C-alpha positions in Angstrom: -95.4 -34.7 36.0 -95.5 -31.1 37.1 -92.5 -29.9 39.3 -94.8 -29.1 42.2 -96.0 -32.7 42.4 -92.5 -34.1 42.8 -92.1 -35.8 46.1 -89.0 -35.5 48.4 -88.1 -37.0 51.7 -88.7 -34.8 54.7 -86.1 -34.6 57.5 -88.7 -35.3 60.1 -89.9 -38.4 58.4 -86.7 -39.9 57.1 -85.5 -42.5 59.6 -82.1 -44.2 59.0 -82.7 -47.6 57.6 -86.3 -46.9 56.6 -87.5 -46.3 53.0 -90.5 -44.6 51.4 -90.9 -41.7 53.8 -92.3 -39.0 51.6 -93.5 -35.4 51.8 -94.4 -32.9 49.1 -91.9 -30.1 48.8 -91.2 -27.6 46.1 -88.0 -28.3 44.1 -85.0 -26.6 45.6 -86.5 -26.3 49.1 -84.9 -29.4 50.4 -83.9 -29.0 54.1 -85.5 -28.9 57.5 -88.8 -27.2 58.0 -87.3 -24.0 59.2 -85.0 -23.7 56.2 -86.5 -21.8 53.3 -83.4 -21.2 51.2 -83.7 -22.5 47.7 -81.1 -24.5 45.7 -80.7 -22.4 42.6 -77.0 -21.9 42.1 -75.6 -24.0 39.1 -72.2 -25.3 38.5 -70.6 -22.4 36.7 -72.0 -19.9 39.2 -70.7 -21.9 42.1 -67.2 -22.1 40.6 -67.0 -18.4 39.9 -68.5 -17.5 43.3 -65.7 -19.6 44.8 -63.2 -17.5 42.9 -65.0 -14.3 43.6 -64.9 -15.0 47.3 -61.2 -15.9 47.2 -59.9 -13.1 45.1 -60.5 -9.8 46.8 -59.1 -6.3 47.1 -56.2 -7.6 49.1 -54.6 -9.5 46.2 -54.5 -6.4 44.0 -54.1 -3.5 46.5 -53.3 -4.5 50.1 -50.6 -7.0 49.1 -48.4 -3.9 48.4 -48.2 -3.3 52.2 -46.7 -6.8 52.7 -44.2 -6.2 50.0 -43.1 -2.8 51.4 -42.6 -4.3 54.9 -41.0 -7.6 54.0 -39.6 -7.6 50.5 -40.3 -10.0 47.6 -38.8 -13.2 49.1 -40.5 -12.8 52.4 -43.8 -12.1 50.6 -43.5 -15.2 48.4 -42.5 -17.5 51.3 -45.3 -16.1 53.5 -48.0 -16.5 50.9 -46.8 -20.0 50.0 -46.7 -21.2 53.6 -50.0 -19.7 54.6 -51.7 -21.0 51.5 -50.5 -24.5 52.3 -51.8 -24.2 55.9 -55.1 -22.9 54.7 -55.2 -25.9 52.4 -55.3 -28.1 55.5 -58.3 -26.2 56.8 -60.0 -26.5 53.4 -59.4 -30.3 53.6 -61.4 -30.4 56.8 -64.2 -28.1 55.6 -64.6 -30.0 52.3 -65.4 -33.3 54.1 -68.0 -31.8 56.4 -69.7 -29.6 53.9 -70.0 -32.2 51.1 -71.6 -34.5 53.7 -73.8 -31.8 55.3 -74.4 -28.9 52.8 -76.6 -27.0 55.4 -77.5 -23.4 55.6 -75.2 -21.5 57.9 -72.3 -23.8 56.9 -69.6 -24.3 59.5 -71.5 -22.1 62.0 -74.3 -24.6 62.5 -71.8 -27.5 62.3 -69.9 -26.0 65.2 -73.1 -25.8 67.3 -74.2 -29.3 66.3 -71.0 -31.2 66.8 -69.0 -29.2 69.4 -71.1 -27.0 71.7 -74.1 -24.8 71.2 -72.1 -21.9 72.8 -69.2 -22.6 70.4 -71.7 -22.3 67.5 -73.0 -19.1 69.0 -69.5 -17.6 69.1 -68.6 -18.9 65.6 -71.7 -17.4 64.1 -71.4 -14.0 65.5 -67.7 -13.8 64.8 -68.3 -14.8 61.2 -71.1 -12.4 60.9 -69.1 -9.4 62.1 -66.1 -10.5 60.0 -68.2 -10.6 56.8 -70.3 -7.5 57.7 -67.1 -5.4 58.3 -65.7 -6.5 55.0 -68.4 -4.7 53.2 -67.4 -1.1 54.3 -63.8 -2.2 53.7 -64.5 -2.9 50.1 -66.4 0.3 49.6 -63.6 2.3 51.2 -61.1 0.6 48.9 -63.3 1.4 45.9 -63.1 5.1 46.7 -59.3 4.8 47.0 -59.1 3.2 43.5 -61.6 5.6 41.9 -59.4 8.5 42.8 -57.0 7.3 40.2 -59.0 9.3 37.7 -60.3 12.2 39.7 -59.6 13.7 43.1 -63.0 15.4 43.3 -65.3 12.3 43.1 -67.7 12.7 46.0 -66.9 10.0 48.6 -70.4 9.9 50.1 -72.0 9.5 46.6 -69.8 6.4 45.9 -70.7 4.9 49.3 -74.4 5.5 48.7 -74.3 4.0 45.1 -72.6 0.9 46.3 -75.1 0.3 49.1 -78.0 0.7 46.7 -76.5 -1.7 44.2 -75.6 -4.3 46.8 -79.2 -4.1 48.0 -80.7 -4.5 44.6 -78.5 -7.5 43.7 -79.0 -9.4 46.9 -82.7 -8.7 47.5 -83.9 -9.9 44.2 -83.1 -13.6 44.6 -80.2 -16.1 45.0 -80.3 -16.7 41.2 -79.9 -13.0 40.5 -77.0 -12.9 43.0 -75.4 -16.0 41.4 -75.6 -14.5 37.9 -74.3 -11.1 38.9 -71.4 -12.7 40.8 -70.6 -15.0 37.9 -69.9 -12.0 35.6 -68.2 -9.9 38.3 -66.0 -12.8 39.2 -65.2 -13.4 35.6 -63.8 -9.9 35.5 -61.5 -10.8 38.4 -60.1 -13.8 36.5 -59.5 -11.6 33.5 -57.7 -9.1 35.6 -55.4 -11.5 37.4 -54.3 -13.2 34.2 -53.8 -9.8 32.6 -51.5 -8.8 35.4 -49.6 -12.1 35.2 -49.1 -11.5 31.4 -48.0 -7.9 32.2 -45.4 -9.2 34.6 -43.9 -11.7 32.2 -43.9 -9.5 29.1 -42.5 -6.5 30.8 -39.8 -8.4 32.8 -38.3 -9.8 29.5 -38.2 -6.3 27.9 -41.7 -5.9 26.5 -42.2 -2.4 27.8 -41.9 1.2 26.5 -38.4 1.5 28.1 -37.3 -1.8 26.6 -35.9 -2.7 30.0 -35.6 -6.5 30.6 -35.5 -6.1 34.3 -36.2 -9.7 35.2 -35.6 -10.3 38.9 -33.6 -7.1 39.3 -35.5 -6.0 42.4 -34.7 -9.3 44.2 -31.0 -8.2 44.0 -31.5 -4.4 44.4 -32.8 -3.4 46.9 -32.8 -7.1 47.9 -35.0 -10.1 48.6 -35.9 -9.2 52.2 -36.7 -5.9 53.9 -36.2 -4.9 57.5 -39.3 -3.9 59.4 -39.8 -2.6 62.9 -36.2 -3.3 63.9 -32.9 -3.8 62.0 -30.6 -6.7 61.1 -31.7 -10.3 61.1 -34.5 -9.7 63.6 -35.8 -6.9 61.4 -35.8 -9.2 58.3 -37.7 -11.9 60.3 -40.2 -9.2 61.4 -40.6 -8.3 57.8 -41.4 -11.9 57.0 -44.0 -11.8 59.8 -45.5 -8.7 58.4 -45.9 -10.5 55.0 -47.4 -13.5 56.9 -50.0 -11.2 58.5 -50.7 -9.8 55.0 -51.3 -13.3 53.7 -53.6 -14.1 56.6 -55.9 -11.2 55.4 -55.6 -11.9 51.7 -55.7 -15.7 51.4 -59.3 -17.0 51.9 -61.7 -19.4 50.3 -63.2 -22.4 52.3 -65.7 -20.3 54.3 -67.5 -18.9 51.1 -68.1 -22.4 49.7 -69.4 -23.6 53.0 -71.9 -20.7 53.0 -73.2 -21.2 49.4 -73.6 -25.0 49.8 -77.1 -24.7 51.1 -78.2 -23.0 47.9 -76.3 -25.0 45.4 -77.8 -27.5 42.9 -76.4 -31.0 43.4 -74.1 -29.9 46.2 -72.5 -33.4 46.6 -71.1 -33.0 43.1 -70.7 -29.2 42.4 -69.5 -28.2 45.9 -67.1 -31.1 46.0 -65.6 -30.0 42.7 -65.3 -26.4 43.9 -63.5 -27.5 47.1 -61.1 -29.6 45.2 -60.2 -26.7 42.9 -59.3 -24.4 45.9 -55.9 -26.0 46.1 -54.8 -25.0 42.6 -56.5 -21.7 43.1 -54.3 -21.0 46.1 -51.2 -21.8 44.0 -52.3 -19.9 40.9 -53.8 -16.8 42.4 -52.1 -16.2 45.7 -48.7 -17.8 45.4 -48.0 -16.8 41.8 -49.6 -13.4 42.6 -47.2 -12.7 45.4 -44.3 -13.7 43.1 -45.4 -11.3 40.4 -45.8 -8.3 42.8 -42.3 -8.8 44.0 -41.0 -8.8 40.4 -42.6 -5.7 39.0 -41.9 -3.2 41.7 -39.1 -2.8 44.4 -40.2 -2.9 48.0 -38.7 0.6 48.6 -40.5 2.3 45.7 -41.3 5.8 47.0 -44.9 5.8 45.9 -45.6 2.4 47.4 -43.9 3.3 50.7 -45.8 6.6 50.9 -49.1 4.8 50.4 -48.3 2.1 53.0 -47.2 4.8 55.5 -50.3 6.9 54.8 -48.2 9.9 53.7 -49.3 10.0 50.0 -52.3 12.1 49.3 -54.3 13.3 46.3 -54.4 11.5 43.0 -51.3 9.5 43.8 -53.1 7.6 46.5 -55.3 6.1 43.8 -52.4 4.1 42.4 -52.9 2.0 45.5 -52.3 -1.2 43.5 -48.5 -2.0 43.2 -49.3 -3.1 39.7 -50.6 0.3 38.7 -47.5 1.9 40.3 -45.3 -0.4 38.2 -47.2 0.4 35.0 -46.7 4.1 35.6 -43.0 3.6 36.4 -42.6 1.8 33.1 -44.4 4.6 31.2 -47.2 2.2 30.1 -50.0 4.5 28.9 -53.3 2.7 28.6 -53.0 -0.4 30.7 -53.2 1.4 34.1 -56.7 2.7 33.1 -57.8 -0.8 32.1 -56.4 -2.3 35.2 -58.1 0.2 37.4 -61.4 -0.3 35.7 -61.2 -4.0 36.3 -60.1 -3.3 39.9 -63.4 -1.4 40.3 -65.5 -4.4 39.2 -63.3 -6.7 41.3 -63.7 -4.7 44.5 -67.5 -4.3 43.9 -67.8 -8.1 43.4 -66.0 -8.8 46.7 -68.4 -6.5 48.6 -71.3 -8.2 46.9 -70.0 -11.6 48.1 -69.6 -10.4 51.6 -73.1 -8.9 51.7 -74.4 -12.4 50.7 -72.4 -14.3 53.2 -73.1 -11.9 56.1 -76.9 -12.2 55.4 -76.7 -16.0 55.3 -74.6 -16.3 58.5 -77.1 -14.1 60.4 -79.9 -16.3 58.9 -78.1 -19.4 60.1 -77.9 -18.0 63.6 -81.6 -17.3 63.6 -82.4 -20.8 62.5 -80.5 -22.2 65.6 -82.1 -19.6 67.9 -78.8 -17.8 68.4 -80.3 -14.7 67.0 -83.9 -13.3 67.0 -86.3 -15.7 65.2 -87.7 -13.0 63.0 -84.3 -12.9 61.2 -85.1 -16.3 59.7 -88.0 -15.0 57.7 -87.5 -15.3 53.9 -89.2 -13.8 50.9 -90.9 -16.1 48.3 -87.6 -15.9 46.3 -85.6 -17.3 49.2 -84.0 -14.1 50.5 -83.7 -13.8 54.3 -85.2 -10.3 54.2 -84.8 -9.1 57.8 -81.2 -10.5 58.1 -80.5 -8.6 54.9 -81.8 -5.4 56.4 -79.6 -5.7 59.4 -76.5 -6.4 57.2 -77.1 -3.3 55.2 -76.5 -1.2 58.3 -72.8 -2.1 58.2 -72.0 -0.5 54.9 -72.9 2.8 56.5 -69.5 2.6 58.3 -67.9 3.4 54.9 -69.1 7.0 55.4 -66.4 7.3 58.1 -63.9 8.0 55.3 -65.6 11.2 54.5 -63.9 12.8 57.6 -61.0 10.4 58.4 -59.7 9.5 54.9 -59.7 6.2 53.0 -56.2 5.0 54.1 -56.9 5.4 57.8 -60.3 3.7 57.6 -58.8 0.8 55.6 -56.1 0.3 58.3 -58.8 0.2 61.1 -60.9 -2.3 59.2 -58.1 -4.6 58.1 -56.9 -4.9 61.7 -60.4 -5.7 63.0 -61.2 -8.1 60.2 -58.0 -10.2 60.0 -58.4 -11.7 63.5 -62.1 -12.5 62.8 -61.1 -14.5 59.6 -58.4 -16.5 61.5 -60.8 -17.3 64.3 -63.2 -18.7 61.6 -60.4 -21.2 60.5 -59.8 -22.1 64.2 -63.5 -22.9 64.5 -63.4 -25.1 61.3 -60.4 -27.1 62.6 -62.0 -27.6 66.1 -65.3 -28.6 64.6 -63.6 -31.1 62.3 -61.7 -32.7 65.1 -64.9 -33.2 67.1 -66.6 -34.5 63.9 -63.7 -37.0 63.3 -63.8 -38.1 66.9 -67.6 -38.7 66.6 -67.0 -40.8 63.5 -64.5 -43.0 65.3 -66.7 -43.4 68.4 -69.7 -44.3 66.4 -67.9 -46.6 64.0 -68.8 -44.6 60.9 -66.7 -45.4 57.8 -65.5 -42.0 56.4 -64.7 -43.6 53.1 -68.4 -43.8 52.4 -68.7 -40.0 52.5 -68.9 -37.9 49.3 -65.5 -36.4 50.1 -63.0 -38.0 52.4 -60.3 -35.7 53.7 -56.7 -36.9 53.4 -54.1 -37.2 56.2 -56.8 -36.8 58.9 -57.0 -35.9 61.7 -53.5 -34.5 61.5 -54.5 -31.8 59.0 -57.0 -30.6 61.6 -54.4 -30.5 64.4 -51.7 -28.8 62.3 -54.2 -26.2 61.0 -55.5 -25.6 64.5 -52.0 -25.0 66.0 -50.9 -22.8 63.0 -54.0 -20.5 63.1 -53.9 -20.2 66.9 -50.3 -19.0 66.7 -51.2 -16.5 64.0 -54.1 -15.0 65.9 -52.0 -14.7 69.1 -49.0 -13.0 67.6 -50.2 -11.1 64.5 -50.7 -7.9 66.5 -47.4 -8.1 68.5 -46.2 -4.7 67.1 -48.7 -3.0 69.3 -46.6 -4.0 72.3 -43.4 -2.3 71.1 -44.0 0.4 71.9 -47.3 -0.2 73.8 -50.2 1.5 72.1 -53.7 1.0 73.5 -55.6 2.0 70.4 -53.5 -0.2 68.1 -53.8 -3.1 70.6 -57.6 -3.0 70.5 -57.7 -2.6 66.7 -55.8 -5.9 66.5 -57.2 -7.9 69.3 -60.9 -6.7 69.7 -62.2 -9.8 67.9 -59.8 -12.0 69.9 -61.2 -10.7 73.1 -64.9 -10.7 72.0 -64.8 -14.4 70.8 -64.2 -16.0 74.2 -66.6 -13.5 75.9 -69.3 -14.6 73.5 -68.6 -18.3 74.1 -68.5 -18.1 77.9 -71.4 -15.7 78.1 -73.7 -18.0 76.0 -72.5 -21.0 77.9 -73.4 -19.5 81.3 -76.8 -18.2 80.1 -77.9 -21.3 78.3 -75.9 -23.8 80.4 -74.8 -25.6 77.2 -72.7 -28.8 77.3 -69.9 -30.0 75.0 -71.3 -32.7 72.7 -70.0 -36.1 73.4 -68.6 -38.2 70.6 -71.1 -41.0 71.0 -74.1 -38.6 71.0 -73.1 -36.3 68.1 -75.8 -36.3 65.4 -73.9 -37.4 62.2 -77.1 -38.1 60.3 -78.7 -34.6 60.7 -79.7 -33.4 57.2 -78.0 -36.2 55.3 -81.1 -38.2 54.4 -82.7 -35.0 53.0 -79.7 -34.2 50.8 -79.4 -37.8 49.7 -83.0 -37.8 48.7 -82.7 -34.5 46.9 -79.6 -35.8 45.0 -81.4 -39.0 44.1 -84.2 -37.1 42.3 -81.9 -36.1 39.5 -82.2 -38.4 36.5 -80.0 -36.4 34.2 -76.2 -36.4 34.5 -74.5 -33.4 36.1 -73.4 -30.7 33.7 -69.7 -29.8 33.6 -68.4 -26.3 34.1 -67.1 -25.9 30.5 -70.3 -27.4 29.1 -72.3 -24.7 30.9 -69.9 -22.1 29.6 -70.4 -23.3 26.0 -74.2 -23.3 26.5 -73.9 -19.7 27.8 -72.4 -18.5 24.6 -74.7 -20.6 22.5 -72.0 -23.0 21.2 -73.7 -26.0 22.6 -77.3 -27.1 22.9 -78.8 -26.3 26.3 -79.0 -29.3 28.6 -81.4 -29.5 31.6 -79.6 -29.9 34.9 -82.6 -30.1 37.1 -84.6 -33.0 35.6 -85.9 -35.1 38.5 -87.7 -38.3 38.9 -91.2 -38.4 40.4 -90.7 -40.5 43.5 -87.5 -41.3 45.4 -86.5 -43.3 48.4 -83.4 -43.4 50.6 -81.8 -45.8 53.0 -80.9 -42.9 55.3 -77.3 -43.9 55.5 
């Protein structure tokens, strides 16, 4: 049977408890009638996109700021604690996304299960968060490129990045997925290369034959003083590392956004969410340990970069790893590392372009943004949402006059709060979702993924993220500085304004537990999953197929007619 003749269940016809409600839909376009995204991302692309979204510039460059302010022990503890807390949020998000892999991810869930005004606030906050990350990555790219030359035209780099992001994202989701697969692969190679560099050099495998081990944990010491002196200064150094971790450690939001365009989301997205836990441990916790091993927190170059007093080519060694390599007189590796840093930073910007476009598209679907932004091309690209997103990279041209370091500081302060608010939204949404399940007598053990230790994970995650977003900009109060305050707390102020404003305009109501729609798009996704007659392909099987070591296996073979019980 031709693919175009395959029948799927339509959301408007699928009634819980009824069977044999059919409608003709092109494969991959399984969702409500307004949703034109296409399920084209396969398993290997999803897994690497999850890594690509998690590993960004912060892990290789900005992490040095936390080390300089707090020291190696504070950095390690902060990243470990924050990763554990974000794991609780991931546990919440995994359950909801595997059940309802909808376009717009947690943004639409917030509006569906909490309050339409809450969804409005969540959507615009996430949109601004992702959109502002694009110029951040372009700015960081200019910083890293100056490692080789001081005279690289900043404006030309900005323009080139904008054009490339446009080409990759406007083609189709499959083109985006394939590009991100290879770019994210470069990130994985880079992080493991840096881990090996750390181990080999610390045991003496370096041009100086210096087995330095954990020397820098003893001299200058495990904890640095920041802002003040003494025990309080060391605690504030730990807090600075915690704020660094809150910017660097990410993950659940990107899987939630790609779920609507994933093949077999109940299987592949579930696997991706479950791997986030070891990803946190391997990339972020081990990464923070390695940074504190290879370089002292009082290294003159590192301190100068963090304080913004380093200029010229030295600024390019923004990565603490590159500084360590130069200190050890390693000749070739800094160039390889910097080259991979370029691909890593470009990949992160590419991911943020994708997520910002999809978040704006999700807002348009729910009438929280102009309807024309929901229009898609035949390839499934939300074209007008994409055009709006591409205005934000133009902010990267600010560095032409202000300098890369200053622009990075502005963007980091603005972005961090937006990211933490996203996690607060996820926790609140899950608690409402859990409450609705209890009120309606729904057995969560029947879900594709059942979160552990719930609802306590949701409560702990909510309290933790709320404390972080309240106090992370405390340094602007001592001494008081208006500009610094607004750079830290602009998003914190904007979020409640958006919520209250939309609530007053639309007169929205908080969704009661007994009336929450827990069915939503579940029948559609159940029907879509039921059409597959071939077993799912594992990640490593796809990798072997990619290099030609294993015979290609079709992952999208479907049956001709399906039915569902609409559970």
